[in-house]
ZAVO-794311 format. One record per residue (C-alpha): residue number from 1; residue in one letter; y, x, z. Coordinates in pm, whole numbers, plus 50000, padded with zeros to 5 digits. Each point is the difference from the previous one (the first is absolute). Layout:
BEGIN
(pt NUM; A; (Y; X; Z))
...
//
This chain:
BEGIN
(pt 1; X; (33335; 41300; 46740))
(pt 2; X; (49661; 50137; 50061))
(pt 3; X; (49982; 50285; 50230))
(pt 4; X; (49861; 50318; 49841))
(pt 5; X; (49788; 50206; 50244))
(pt 6; X; (49834; 50346; 49930))
(pt 7; X; (49733; 50062; 50243))
(pt 8; X; (49857; 50365; 49989))
(pt 9; X; (49618; 50049; 50115))
(pt 10; X; (49942; 49628; 49898))
(pt 11; X; (49679; 50031; 49926))
(pt 12; X; (49901; 50117; 50328))
(pt 13; X; (49867; 49792; 50313))
(pt 14; X; (50343; 49901; 50162))
(pt 15; X; (50206; 50021; 49663))
(pt 16; X; (49783; 49733; 49792))
(pt 17; X; (50063; 49757; 50307))
(pt 18; X; (50345; 50036; 49964))
(pt 19; X; (49982; 49976; 49614))
(pt 20; X; (49831; 49674; 50066))
(pt 21; X; (50231; 49875; 50278))
(pt 22; X; (50314; 50065; 49797))
(pt 23; X; (49885; 49852; 49667))
(pt 24; X; (49929; 49687; 50200))
(pt 25; X; (50372; 50032; 50163))
(pt 26; X; (50096; 49975; 49625))
(pt 27; X; (50084; 50376; 49914))
(pt 28; X; (49936; 50177; 49699))
(pt 29; X; (49773; 50290; 50116))
(pt 30; X; (49965; 50364; 49849))
(pt 31; X; (49696; 50176; 50160))
(pt 32; X; (50005; 50363; 49948))
(pt 33; X; (49679; 50200; 50089))
(pt 34; X; (49845; 50307; 49902))
(pt 35; X; (49643; 49884; 50111))
(pt 36; X; (49932; 50310; 50194))
(pt 37; X; (49941; 49791; 50294))
(pt 38; X; (50082; 49652; 49885))
(pt 39; X; (49746; 49771; 49813))
(pt 40; X; (50066; 49744; 49677))
(pt 41; X; (49724; 49794; 50162))
(pt 42; X; (50288; 49915; 50257))
(pt 43; X; (50225; 49871; 49730))
(pt 44; X; (49766; 49865; 49739))
(pt 45; X; (50055; 49657; 50069))
(pt 46; X; (50407; 50074; 49949))
(pt 47; X; (49943; 50147; 49644))
(pt 48; X; (50125; 49755; 49738))
(pt 49; X; (50242; 49818; 50256))
(pt 50; X; (50319; 49953; 49851))
(pt 51; X; (50196; 50136; 50307))
(pt 52; X; (49780; 50281; 50043))
(pt 53; X; (49992; 50358; 49821))
(pt 54; X; (49820; 50334; 50059))
(pt 55; X; (50101; 50314; 49953))
(pt 56; X; (49748; 50319; 50072))
(pt 57; X; (50243; 50255; 50077))
(pt 58; X; (50014; 50313; 50300))
(pt 59; X; (50343; 49933; 50162))
(pt 60; X; (50010; 50363; 50086))
(pt 61; X; (50111; 50042; 49613))
(pt 62; X; (50332; 49837; 49888))
(pt 63; X; (49986; 49623; 50024))
(pt 64; X; (50147; 49767; 49739))
(pt 65; X; (49991; 49620; 50012))
(pt 66; X; (50167; 49819; 49740))
(pt 67; X; (50270; 49714; 50071))
(pt 68; X; (50116; 49877; 50333))
(pt 69; X; (49827; 50082; 50339))
(pt 70; X; (50110; 49814; 50330))
(pt 71; X; (49721; 50143; 50249))
(pt 72; X; (49799; 50284; 49998))
(pt 73; X; (49716; 50043; 50274))
(pt 74; X; (49866; 50342; 50000))
(pt 75; X; (49628; 49964; 50125))
(pt 76; X; (49855; 50315; 49785))
(pt 77; X; (49824; 50235; 50207))
(pt 78; X; (49641; 50073; 50089))
(pt 79; X; (49965; 49832; 50325))
(pt 80; X; (49643; 50044; 50174))
(pt 81; X; (49880; 50307; 50158))
(pt 82; X; (49756; 50049; 49745))
(pt 83; X; (50258; 50009; 49716))
(pt 84; X; (50297; 50219; 50150))
(pt 85; X; (49723; 50223; 50111))
(pt 86; X; (49881; 50052; 49664))
(pt 87; X; (50356; 49972; 49804))
(pt 88; X; (50224; 50194; 50269))
(pt 89; X; (50212; 50117; 49727))
(pt 90; X; (50051; 49684; 49804))
(pt 91; X; (50063; 49846; 50329))
(pt 92; X; (50277; 50188; 50081))
(pt 93; X; (50122; 49983; 49643))
(pt 94; X; (50014; 49635; 50018))
(pt 95; X; (50184; 49976; 50326))
(pt 96; X; (50252; 50254; 49873))
(pt 97; X; (50047; 49972; 49632))
(pt 98; X; (49870; 49660; 49960))
(pt 99; X; (50264; 49868; 50259))
(pt 100; X; (50264; 50217; 49842))
(pt 101; X; (49924; 49888; 49644))
(pt 102; X; (49972; 49614; 50103))
(pt 103; X; (50314; 50019; 50210))
(pt 104; X; (50180; 50145; 49708))
(pt 105; X; (49875; 49718; 49795))
(pt 106; X; (50122; 49741; 50271))
(pt 107; X; (50351; 50172; 50001))
(pt 108; X; (50012; 49980; 49640))
(pt 109; X; (49917; 49625; 49965))
(pt 110; X; (50170; 49894; 50339))
(pt 111; X; (49673; 49883; 50118))
(pt 112; X; (49892; 49940; 50393))
(pt 113; X; (49724; 50264; 50089))
(pt 114; X; (49741; 49965; 50284))
(pt 115; X; (49798; 50286; 50097))
(pt 116; X; (49658; 49963; 50114))
(pt 117; X; (49992; 50247; 50262))
(pt 118; X; (49703; 50017; 50257))
(pt 119; X; (49939; 50013; 50373))
(pt 120; X; (49888; 50345; 49938))
(pt 121; X; (50357; 50108; 50040))
(pt 122; X; (49911; 49982; 50364))
(pt 123; X; (49720; 50245; 49983))
(pt 124; X; (49794; 50033; 50305))
(pt 125; X; (50259; 49794; 50238))
(pt 126; X; (50094; 50137; 50349))
(pt 127; X; (50134; 49625; 50047))
(pt 128; X; (49809; 49650; 49989))
(pt 129; X; (50099; 49794; 49842))
(pt 130; X; (50195; 50171; 49724))
(pt 131; X; (50363; 49853; 49942))
(pt 132; X; (50201; 50062; 49689))
(pt 133; X; (50227; 50255; 50255))
(pt 134; X; (49686; 50231; 50053))
(pt 135; X; (50018; 50315; 49801))
(pt 136; X; (49657; 50060; 49978))
(pt 137; X; (49753; 50308; 50090))
(pt 138; X; (49874; 50126; 49684))
(pt 139; X; (49842; 50318; 49885))
(pt 140; X; (50158; 50098; 49641))
(pt 141; X; (49694; 50280; 49945))
(pt 142; X; (49720; 49747; 50103))
(pt 143; X; (49788; 49841; 49742))
(pt 144; X; (50157; 49681; 50051))
(pt 145; X; (50355; 50141; 49974))
(pt 146; X; (50005; 49971; 49631))
(pt 147; X; (50014; 49628; 50043))
(pt 148; X; (50188; 49967; 50344))
(pt 149; X; (50302; 50231; 49855))
(pt 150; X; (50015; 49840; 49661))
(pt 151; X; (50070; 49674; 50138))
(pt 152; X; (50246; 50181; 50263))
(pt 153; X; (50170; 50172; 49688))
(pt 154; X; (50003; 49683; 49819))
(pt 155; X; (50170; 49816; 50268))
(pt 156; X; (50277; 50279; 50034))
(pt 157; X; (50074; 49991; 49631))
(pt 158; X; (50025; 49604; 49975))
(pt 159; X; (50252; 50041; 50307))
(pt 160; X; (50183; 50255; 49806))
(pt 161; X; (49997; 49806; 49704))
(pt 162; X; (50148; 49699; 50200))
(pt 163; X; (50275; 50202; 50187))
(pt 164; X; (50079; 50207; 49673))
(pt 165; X; (49965; 49780; 49717))
(pt 166; X; (50041; 49629; 50127))
(pt 167; X; (49639; 49940; 49901))
(pt 168; X; (49894; 49665; 50184))
(pt 169; X; (49680; 50124; 50172))
(pt 170; X; (49719; 49871; 50215))
(pt 171; X; (49737; 50195; 50217))
(pt 172; X; (49665; 49850; 50089))
(pt 173; X; (49793; 50180; 50262))
(pt 174; X; (49672; 49866; 49944))
(pt 175; X; (49702; 50013; 50271))
(pt 176; X; (49638; 49969; 49917))
(pt 177; X; (49971; 49701; 49749))
(pt 178; X; (49633; 49895; 49855))
(pt 179; X; (49873; 49700; 49797))
(pt 180; X; (49862; 49914; 49644))
(pt 181; X; (50062; 50268; 49724))
(pt 182; X; (49924; 50302; 50249))
(pt 183; X; (49784; 50242; 49817))
(pt 184; X; (49636; 50039; 50198))
(pt 185; X; (50047; 50391; 49991))
(pt 186; X; (50349; 50031; 50111))
(pt 187; X; (49955; 50155; 50326))
(pt 188; X; (50188; 49720; 50174))
(pt 189; X; (49782; 49901; 50324))
(pt 190; X; (49999; 49626; 49907))
(pt 191; X; (49852; 50019; 49647))
(pt 192; X; (49784; 50305; 50151))
(pt 193; X; (49847; 49804; 50267))
(pt 194; X; (49920; 49700; 49762))
(pt 195; X; (49885; 50201; 49712))
(pt 196; X; (49777; 50193; 50245))
(pt 197; X; (49857; 49660; 50160))
(pt 198; X; (49928; 49861; 49667))
(pt 199; X; (49780; 50300; 49908))
(pt 200; X; (49839; 49972; 50334))
(pt 201; X; (50135; 50326; 50114))
(pt 202; X; (50141; 50074; 50341))
(pt 203; X; (50365; 49956; 50040))
(pt 204; X; (50195; 50361; 50029))
(pt 205; X; (50199; 50036; 50281))
(pt 206; X; (50198; 50314; 50051))
(pt 207; X; (50003; 50133; 50355))
(pt 208; X; (49926; 49777; 50294))
(pt 209; X; (50177; 49704; 49837))
(pt 210; X; (50263; 50019; 50251))
(pt 211; X; (50302; 50016; 49732))
(pt 212; X; (50170; 49723; 49918))
(pt 213; X; (50131; 49799; 49708))
(pt 214; X; (50169; 49667; 49917))
(pt 215; X; (49883; 49814; 49695))
(pt 216; X; (50236; 49748; 49817))
(pt 217; X; (49843; 49772; 49695))
(pt 218; X; (50136; 50075; 49692))
(pt 219; X; (50190; 49639; 49929))
(pt 220; X; (50202; 50058; 50341))
(pt 221; X; (50100; 50366; 49873))
(pt 222; X; (50114; 49861; 49675))
(pt 223; X; (50193; 49720; 50171))
(pt 224; X; (50183; 50260; 50185))
(pt 225; X; (50089; 50214; 49708))
(pt 226; X; (50171; 49682; 49847))
(pt 227; X; (50192; 49922; 50257))
(pt 228; X; (50101; 50366; 50055))
(pt 229; X; (50109; 50010; 49621))
(pt 230; X; (50212; 49682; 50016))
(pt 231; X; (50172; 50110; 50332))
(pt 232; X; (50296; 50219; 50053))
(pt 233; X; (49824; 50277; 50210))
(pt 234; X; (50027; 50356; 49874))
(pt 235; X; (49823; 50174; 50296))
(pt 236; X; (49623; 50025; 50050))
(pt 237; X; (49799; 49673; 50092))
(pt 238; X; (49628; 50037; 50174))
(pt 239; X; (49776; 49761; 49813))
(pt 240; X; (49680; 49958; 50171))
(pt 241; X; (49778; 49822; 50239))
(pt 242; X; (50071; 50101; 50361))
(pt 243; X; (49667; 49881; 50145))
(pt 244; X; (49826; 50328; 50056))
(pt 245; X; (49652; 50098; 50048))
(pt 246; X; (49770; 50306; 50015))
(pt 247; X; (49808; 50085; 49699))
(pt 248; X; (49665; 49933; 50188))
(pt 249; X; (50112; 49671; 50104))
(pt 250; X; (50058; 49936; 49625))
(pt 251; X; (49681; 50121; 49886))
(pt 252; X; (49811; 49768; 50232))
(pt 253; X; (50217; 49706; 49869))
(pt 254; X; (49929; 50067; 49645))
(pt 255; X; (49623; 50018; 50082))
(pt 256; X; (50071; 49654; 50194))
(pt 257; X; (50191; 49835; 49710))
(pt 258; X; (49716; 50129; 49751))
(pt 259; X; (49681; 49905; 50223))
(pt 260; X; (49884; 50369; 49937))
(pt 261; X; (49890; 50216; 50286))
(pt 262; X; (49968; 50342; 49776))
(pt 263; X; (50130; 50193; 50323))
(pt 264; X; (50248; 50259; 49997))
(pt 265; X; (50003; 50383; 49920))
(pt 266; X; (50266; 50241; 50177))
(pt 267; X; (50125; 50286; 49800))
(pt 268; X; (50287; 50248; 50094))
(pt 269; X; (50356; 49896; 50007))
(pt 270; X; (50200; 50121; 49699))
(pt 271; X; (50286; 50253; 50046))
(pt 272; X; (50343; 49844; 50090))
(pt 273; X; (49806; 49641; 50033))
(pt 274; X; (50285; 49759; 50185))
(pt 275; X; (49871; 49933; 50359))
(pt 276; X; (50191; 49679; 49978))
(pt 277; X; (50195; 49754; 49774))
(pt 278; X; (50166; 49708; 50066))
(pt 279; X; (50326; 49839; 49859))
(pt 280; X; (50296; 49882; 50205))
(pt 281; X; (50091; 49731; 49767))
(pt 282; X; (50317; 49861; 50216))
(pt 283; X; (50226; 50075; 49706))
(pt 284; X; (49791; 49864; 49730))
(pt 285; X; (49981; 49679; 50231))
(pt 286; X; (50392; 49991; 50077))
(pt 287; X; (50104; 50082; 49637))
(pt 288; X; (49735; 49842; 49763))
(pt 289; X; (49889; 49750; 50251))
(pt 290; X; (49647; 50134; 49914))
(pt 291; X; (49658; 50043; 50189))
(pt 292; X; (49637; 50029; 49866))
(pt 293; X; (49824; 49666; 49983))
(pt 294; X; (49638; 50066; 49896))
(pt 295; X; (49783; 50084; 50263))
(pt 296; X; (49764; 50296; 49990))
(pt 297; X; (49657; 49788; 50013))
(pt 298; X; (50126; 49762; 49694))
(pt 299; X; (50173; 50324; 49807))
(pt 300; X; (49654; 50180; 50042))
(pt 301; X; (49820; 49708; 49870))
(pt 302; X; (50186; 49966; 49712))
(pt 303; X; (49980; 50394; 49917))
(pt 304; X; (49601; 49965; 50071))
(pt 305; X; (49981; 49725; 49776))
(pt 306; X; (50204; 50233; 49728))
(pt 307; X; (49791; 50292; 50018))
(pt 308; X; (49661; 49789; 50018))
(pt 309; X; (50108; 49815; 49640))
(pt 310; X; (50077; 50348; 49869))
(pt 311; X; (49652; 50121; 50077))
//
């Protein structure tokens, strides 16, 4: 029997790649999105596919899906700094009300539930790398707190539904992911750098560029999510690339791959910007036999080509 899977935020960057992958795996996919940050272009190629259905809906309102559901993947949320700083209340609502509504649906349908959480639950971490046991260093009243706390609350709600109602849940803590279908204006560092270089603008680096990040190509992240969904693990699992680098090194890497020398412009560091970010993926390796495969050079080439075609 064909599995029926609901993906909230399915018209977004990561959600749309999951739609593709699960249809390839033989699922009937229901994509739900209110299109505040999602884009129909990301799923246009799926419209008319007999194994795909799109529903425009805000998951902070009552969620109804007709028929059986086997899986619910809750990916609805503004996920880039530009979006959640512009939409702070909507971000909090989708983390709280949206998670509550979709968990209620999972309980009603007896569906497996996977939450797209984030490395932002660790805030500005005081340990590096970050393992799932680390409880984080988050400012609830800072500008980034709306996203950090929405994901922390969502995780608490997921575990409450698992413990109190027996809902079969998964929590993916997703670290920086990049690849085709990122929006040029989404505020993420890789899309920012590529877009600036294509316009022959200097790359914007905040602070002195010594803050670190680790970047996972989208196909690797999707593979980790699928493996987690199909596992029996209820506790959070980090999904990210442990290869850490400074933002300044990344800027030079993007310019090198693009063959562009537009230079770098330094600006003040935003409030609560994490100084380090690197996943400990021991749990994912042990439980899911997963680790990233796509190199940064290869991932950047694919992403740059996508942005060039879009222009």
